[in-house]
N, C-alpha and C positions, 0 to 999 in steps of 0.2 A: 953540794949537799947530796947525799946518797940516797934516792928515794927506795924505801924498804919495798920487800917482793910484792907484800900482799896490797900495797897502794898503787904498785903498778898493775897488778892483775884486776885492780877494780876501775883504775884509769881506762883499761881496755874495753870495759864493758858499759860504760857510760853512753846512754844514747843521745841524737842529737835534737831532742824534743825541748820546749820550753819545761821549766819547772824550778824546784827549790833544793839546793845541794845542802848539807849538814855536815861540819866537820867535827870528830869527836877523839879526845885526847885519850891516853891509855887507862882513865879511869873510867871511860865511857861517858863522860860528860860532855855535853855539846858546846865547843868553842866559838864557832861559827855558824852563822845562817846567811846562804845568800840565794838571789834568784838569778836567772838567765834565760834568754831567750834560746839559747843553744848550749845546753848542759853540758855537752863534751868538749865543746871550744873553751867554756868557760872556766871548767874545772882544770882542764889541762894547762891554761894561761898561767895558774897558781905554781904550777912546776918547771915553768919555763925560766930561766935562769936569767937569761937575759932582760926579762920583766921584772925581775922582783926588787922589791924594796929593800930596806933593812927590817922594816915593819912585819912585811908579806913574809920575808924569809923566816922570822920568830915564829908566826904563824904557821907555815909549811911544816917547820920543825916539830911542831907538837902535834902533828894530824897522825893520828893512829888509825882511824876509820873513817869512811865516807858514806853517807847514805842520802839519796835524792829522791825527790817526789815528783813524779810526771803531771803537767796540767796541760790545758787546753791553749793557752796564750799566754804572752808577756806580761799582760795585766793581770791574771789570775794568779801567775807567779808571784808579783808584786805583792798581792792583798794576802797570798799564802805566807810569804816572807816574814810580812808585818804581824801575822797571827804567831808564826813560831817565836820570833824575837821577843814578844810580850810575854808569851808562856814559859820561854828556858831560859830567857836573860842572858845569852851566851857572852863570854867575856870580851870577845873582840868586836862585836857590834857597836857602831857609835851609837846608834837610835836607841839604845838603852838609856843613855842619859837626859832622853828628850820625851818627856811626858805628853808630847800632843798623839792624836790619833787621827785616823784617817776622819773625813768628814762623813755627814750624813744628810739626806735630803728628808726632810720634816715636813709634814703636812699637819698643822696645828689642829688638834680637837677642840673647834669653837665654832661659833656661827660665821659664817662666810670663812672657811678657813683660808690662811695664810701658808705658803711655801716658801721655804728658807734654809740655809745650809745650816748644820749645828755640828759643833764636835762631841757633845754631850748628849747621851739619850736620857729622856726624862720619862718616868712611867706614870704618864698624865692620860692615857689613851689616844696622844696622837701616833700617827702614822709614820714609821721610819724606812728609809730605801737606803741601801748601801751595805758597807762603806765603799767609798770609791778610793782609786789608788792614788789621788791626788786633787787638791784643790781646785786645779785648773779644768779637771775632767769633770767635776761636780758642778762646776760654775758654767761650763760650756751647756752641761745638759740643762742647767736651773735656766740659763738666758735663752735656749731654745723653746723650752715650755711657756716662758713669757711671751714669745714672738706667737707663739700657737695660742695661748689663753691668755688674757687680759685678766690676770688674776693680781687681788690686791695686796701691797707690801706694806701698808701701815699697821700701828700697832693698836689703832682704835678699839674700843670695847664696843661692838655693835649689837647693843641690845634692841629688842623690837621697840620698846617705847621710846628710846632715842631717836631710831629713824621715823617713828611717826611723827614726833614733836620736833622733827628739822633741827635736831641739835646739831649735825654736822653738815658742811658745805664741801660740794667736790674739790679735789685738790689738782695740782697742775698735772699729776698723772692721768687723770680722767680727760683733761682737754687737750692731751696729744696721744691719747688712744692706748693707755697703756693698762687701763682700768675701766670696768663697767660701773665705777661708783655704787656699790651697795650701802655706802654710807647715808645715801639721800633716796634710797628707794629705786634708784634707775635699774637696777635687775633685781627680780625677786630672789629667794634664797632657792627653790626648786632649779631655775636657770643657772645659778651659779654652782650648786652642788653637780649639774651635769658636765659642766667644766671639769670640776675635782675628779668626777668618775674619768673622765677621759685623760686627765693627767695621769692618773694612778696606772691606767692602761698603758700609756707612754712608756711610764718608768720600767713597768713591769717587763715590756717588751711585746706586749700584746695589742700590737697596732692595727690589724686589720678591720677590724670594726671602726676605730676612727678615721682609717682612709677611706673606707667605704662611706661614712658620714660626710667627710670632705669632699669626694668626687661627687657626691649627690649634690651637694651645696654648689659646687662649682658649674655642675651641670645648669641646674636651676637658673643662676647668675646669665649663664651664657644664652640660655634661651630666651631671657629676657633683654638681651644685647647688653647687660651691664658687664661689658668686657673688663673694666678696671676691678669691679669687685672679683670677678671671676679669676682674674691674674692674681689678685692678693690672696686666695685661697690655694690657686695652684701653686705659689712659692712655698706656701707652709705646708703642702701635699709632699712636694720635691724634697723639702727640707725633713719631714718626718719619714718619709719613706728610705731616704740614705741614713737614717739612724739607724746603729747598734749597740745596746749597751747592755746586754745581757750577760751576768756573769754566773758560770756555775760554782766559782768558789763561795759565792757570797748568795744566800738566798734572799728572796725578796719578803719573806717570812721569816721572823724569829725564831727559826726552829733550834731545839736542843734534840739532838739525835745522836744515834752511832750508826754506821752503815759497815755491813760485812759484805765481802763480795770474796769469790775463789778464780783459782785455775786449775784444773784438772788434768793432770800429767802422769797418770798411772800410779806408779810407785810412790810419787811425789804430791802434794797436795797444798799448795799456796794460797794463802789468804791475805786479803789485806784488810786493815780495820782504818775507818776514818771516825774522828768524833767531832761534830758540828754543835757550836754553842752560838745561840744566837744570830743562827743563819750562815756562821763562818767556819770553816774548816780549821779548827787548832791542832790537829793532829793527824798524823798518817803513816800507818805502821804495817809493814809486811813480814809475814813469816812462814815457815815451810813446817809441814806436817808430814811425817814419813809413814805411809801405810805398812802396818804390822800384817793385818790379815785383809780379808775382802771388804774393808769397811766401805759403805757408800758415801756419796758426796754429801747427803743429809746429816748421816753418823759426825764426819769429821768435822762440817761446819758447827753443828751444835757443840762438839768438843772445845772448840775454836772460841766460840762465845761465853761458853761456861770459864774457860781459862782467862780470857781477857777479864771478864768480871771479877774472877777471884784476884787478879792482880790489881784490879781497881780498888778492890775491898780491903787490900794488903794482907789477905790471907796467905799462910803459908801451906804450900801444898805441893807435894812431890811429885808432878805429873811425869807422864809417860811421853807428853808430847817433846817431839825435838824440835825446838824452836832456834832457829838458825841465826841467831843475833845476840850480838854480844853487849848491847845497850842494857844499863841498869832499868828493868822495868818499872820500879818505884818511882824512879825520876823521870822515866818516860812517860809512862800513862798517868794522865791528870785523874785524881780520886774524885771526880766530880759525880755525886750520886743523884743528880736531878733528872737524868736521862729517863723519859718513859716512853722512848719509842725506838726502835730497832728497825733498819732497812736492811731487807735479805733478798737476794735473787729467786730463791725456791721455797717451798713450804717447808717448814721444819715442825717435828713433834716435840717442841720444849715448851715450857712454861715458866717464866720469870715475873716472878710478884711485882706488881705494878707496871710492867713494859708490855707493850705490844708490838707484835711483830709485822710488818709490813712488807708486801711486795709489790712495789709502783708499778704501773703499766704506762705511765705517761707524765708529763710534768716536770716539776723542778727536783722532785725526789727521785724520779727515774733519770734525769740527766746526773745528779750526784751518784747515784750506784753506778752509772756507766763509767763514771770517771774514777771510781774505785776499782771496777773490773779492769780497765785499763792499767792502772798501777800494779794489781796481781799479775796481770800478763807479763809486765815489764819486770817485775821482781822474779818472775820463773825464768826469763831469758837471761836476765842478770845472773841468777844462781848456776844455769846450765853452762852459760858461756865460760863463767868462773872457774867451775869445775874442770872444764874441758882445757882452759888453759894452764891450769895449775898441775894437773895429772891426766893428761891426754891419753896415755896408755889405759890408766884404770877407767877411765870413760868409756873408750873403745871397747876393753873386755867386759863391761859390764853391759855394753849393747850386744856384743855378741854371745855372752853367755844367755841374754834372755831370748834373741833368736835361737838359739840352741834347744833352750827349753820349749818355747813355744811351737816349734816347728819340728820338734823331736827329732832331731839331727844326731849324728852318732859323733860328728866332730865340730869344733867352731868354725861357722863359715866364714872364714877370713878372706877367701877370695870367691867372689859372687859373679855369675856371667847371666846376662838377661838378652833372650833373642825377640824381634819384633819384624814382621815383614808386612809389605804394602806394594800396592799395584792400582793401576788405573783399568780396571775392567780387564784384567789381565795381560795389559801392556806395560812395559817400563816396570816391571816387577824387580824389587830390590828387598834387601833385609839389612838389619842394623843388630850389632852385639855392643852392650855396654858392661864395662866391668867395675865391679868395686872392689877395693881391697881396703879391709878393715873398716868395713860400713861407710867408706868414703869414694867419690868416684874417682878412678885411674884413667883420665883421659888418654893416655899414650897405650892404653889397651882397649880400646874403642876401635871396632872393624865394621866395615861396609861390606856388603855383599852383594852381587849381581846376579839374579836368579838366572841360571844357562840351560837348566835341563826342564823345565817346566813350562807348557803353553797354556795359557788361558787363566781365568782366577781359580787358583788350588792351593789355598793356604796350608793345606796338610803336607801336600807335595812337595811345598816350598819349604816348610819349616824341616822335614826330611833333608833337603837336601843342604841346606845352612849345618846343621847339626853333623852330618856326616863330614861336610867339607873342614868345618872346625876342628873336631876333635880326632879325626884321622890325620890332620896335619900335627896337631900336639902329639899324638902318639908318635908318628915317624918322625918328628923331631926331637923326641924326647923332651918334651917342655912340660912344665908344672898344669896339673888339671885342676880346675876349681872345685872348691867343696860344695858349693851349690848352684844348680842350673835353675834359673827363672823363666819360663815360657809365658809370653803375653797372650793369654787366649784360654779357654776352658779345657774340657776334657780330650777333644778332637787333637787339639794342637800338641796338647801334653801325650797322647798317647802315639802320635807321630814322632815325636822326639824320644822317648821310651825304646819304640820299637829301633831307632838307628842305634841306642846306646847298647842294645842287646847285641847287635850285628858286629859291634866295635868290640863287644866284651866288655863294657865297661858299665853293664847293670849291677847295681849294689855298689859299685865303687864310688858312684859322684850321685849325690842327693839331688833331686829334682823336683820342682813343682810348678802348677800353673795358676795364675791369677788373672780370673775372670773380671774384666773391667765395670760390668753393672753394678755387681753388689759387691766387688771386692772379695769375692770367694777365693778360697785357698785349696786347689785341688793336689791331691796324692796320687802316683800311680797306683791302680788297681782299686782305688777306693770312689764310689760313685756320689759319696756324701762330701760335701764340700767343708771346711773348717772356716769359722767366722771368727778372725781375730777381734779384739777389742780396737776400735777406731782410734782410741787414744795410745794405744802401745807402741812403742818404738820399734817394733820388729815388722809392724805393719807401714809404719812411717818408711823406714830404709827400702820395703821392698816396693812400696808406691813411686819411690824417688827413683830407683834404678829403671823400674819400669817405665815412668813418664821420661825418664833421658833416652832410653833406646827409642821411643815413640817420637822424640823431638829429632834424636840424631838420625833415623831412618827416613823421616818426613823432610828433611833438609837434602838427603842424597837423592830422594826420590824427586822431588822438584828440581833439584838440579838436570837430571837425567832427563826428565821430562820435558824442561824447556829445551834442552839439546836437541831433542829429538824431532821437534817442529820448528824451532827458531832457525836453524841452517836448512831449510828445506827450500825446495822451488818457490814457495810462497814469498819467501824473501826476495826474489828477483822481480817481482810485479811491482810496478811503481805505483803507489797510493793504496798498498796495503801495508799496514804496519802490525808491530807485535801483536797488540791486543786483537786485532781482528784474525790473526792468522792464528792464535790461541782460541779463539771462539769456533773458527772452524774446525781446527784439530780435535776440540773436546766434544766436539757433536758428531763430526765424519769419520774420527781416528786416524785418517792417512790423507796421503795429496793423491793416491789413485782415486779415492772414494770422492775426493772434491772434484777431479777432473770429471767424474762420470755423474757429479749431480746436475740435476736441471736446474734452471734458471730460479724458477719456483722456490725450492728448496734452500738455494742460496740466499735468496731475497729475505726468507723467513727469518733466517740464522743471523744475518750482517746488513740486511736492508737493501734496498735497490739499487743505490748508487755504485756502493761497494761490489754488489752481487754481480751488476753490469759488468763491473772492470774485471772479475774473477773470470765471467762466461765468457768476454771477448779475449782475453789473454789464452784461455785452454783451447777456444774453437776457433779462432781466427785463421 
């Protein structure tokens, strides 16, 4: 079977994170939803001919598009998969024929509340937690809670008058220590409700208060030499401390809300939309908005919210928003009008009737917002990588044109060369040059320079030397000159480089800029006022990349030269003096001659008395 080019491109962009994937047919309808611990590995397996059954082959042959949602863990992927299946009823999902739902833990709204598992949520004031990805998960948690707290599990109606009249007698659960017998008044309602309060804390994941209380009880028993009772509490303490059952996908509170987040990338603005119903994510949808002018993030996010709400309402609207999505919005967006809260990351100046905008700072809502922001970022990476793979030349031309415009260059900067120099207090002076071709590293064009004519720490003179050596050689060998030179440094280094270009007759033939590392200012020759480029722009990212490459490449060479300078010295002949000791001495005293002339006190301060004695005796014996 031949895989369509569109699917091949998508397969190259899928991340390795856990999440949920959705397959769409040519009509834009979801035909299958699946979960994966590793999205890339799982989705790729469908297109492996060796592992395909006949049914899988039929499914794969109908896939026209693939979408995915990244989550934090495999359990969250399982829950989100369940929500999507129930929402969209894909044709190839077996679970659609099963009316079962995931279990919830219910704390019943009654005197002396019971705690039990249920698959149905009843609106009777009871508190529900979940849903949980499997019965086993929920049962394990419930069993732990019963080990921690002796909550009753009988169905008796414990009216106050029945308890006072001794209407009930404690059952076997009381005698074996699994219940405090509220039925005969052995525990009052306040003490029982304290246990329920702690149970809720544990289920929500807020266990620090409970742990502190347990630790206090444990210490009290230990102080009274009641070690058996202390050990029982310690076992519960350890059990609770190892418990982790917090889920971002499903909130502990039955929120109905929408979440909007964004990833700003200059000309493109990526938005993620999530819909939460009864605390569970039932939709996750990302799209791209193209900037037409200099719209702010607040304006673009407001436009996105209004657009989604118009889709939900089924309103026909000819919008200028470029939504990069082939999904039929009427089928993809659930027209649920019960949302009364929208979670956003920034303050917006819009007013939606009956809906409040919230910017959470902590808690469950903040965690859900963070998850949405992760999906917006992932969608951006997916789109950008897909564009590069589909039309790499167009992608490169777009970046080069952007650089030409931002830096006011006469030609496209197809070849860029960047220079950086480094030394150790004037010694071991080296320099590095990195080269980018079409905005990408060309490592075969990288060059190292050993500074030959400069003595002492003089960055300006070092810059003059390496600029002269590089471009005089290119001129003599009649090789291609770069379109742009980037100097790592401010006005001083830039002036030194321009001086040499003038001597070589290249002034005006090659564009040159300097980048100061502190505030990332861009300096131009003859202009004392720097240019500040938008931090999100691709122009600055390319310049930072080539500068960082030059720094890395130069530091590597400098370290090798520095190590070579002292490792192969006379110090290596001294028995008992290793590499690290020799390095310490060279860093402090700069040369073997200075080490020979140093007194014993100086050597002791640097490397300690024992090794200082060895060095002293060697040179003065």
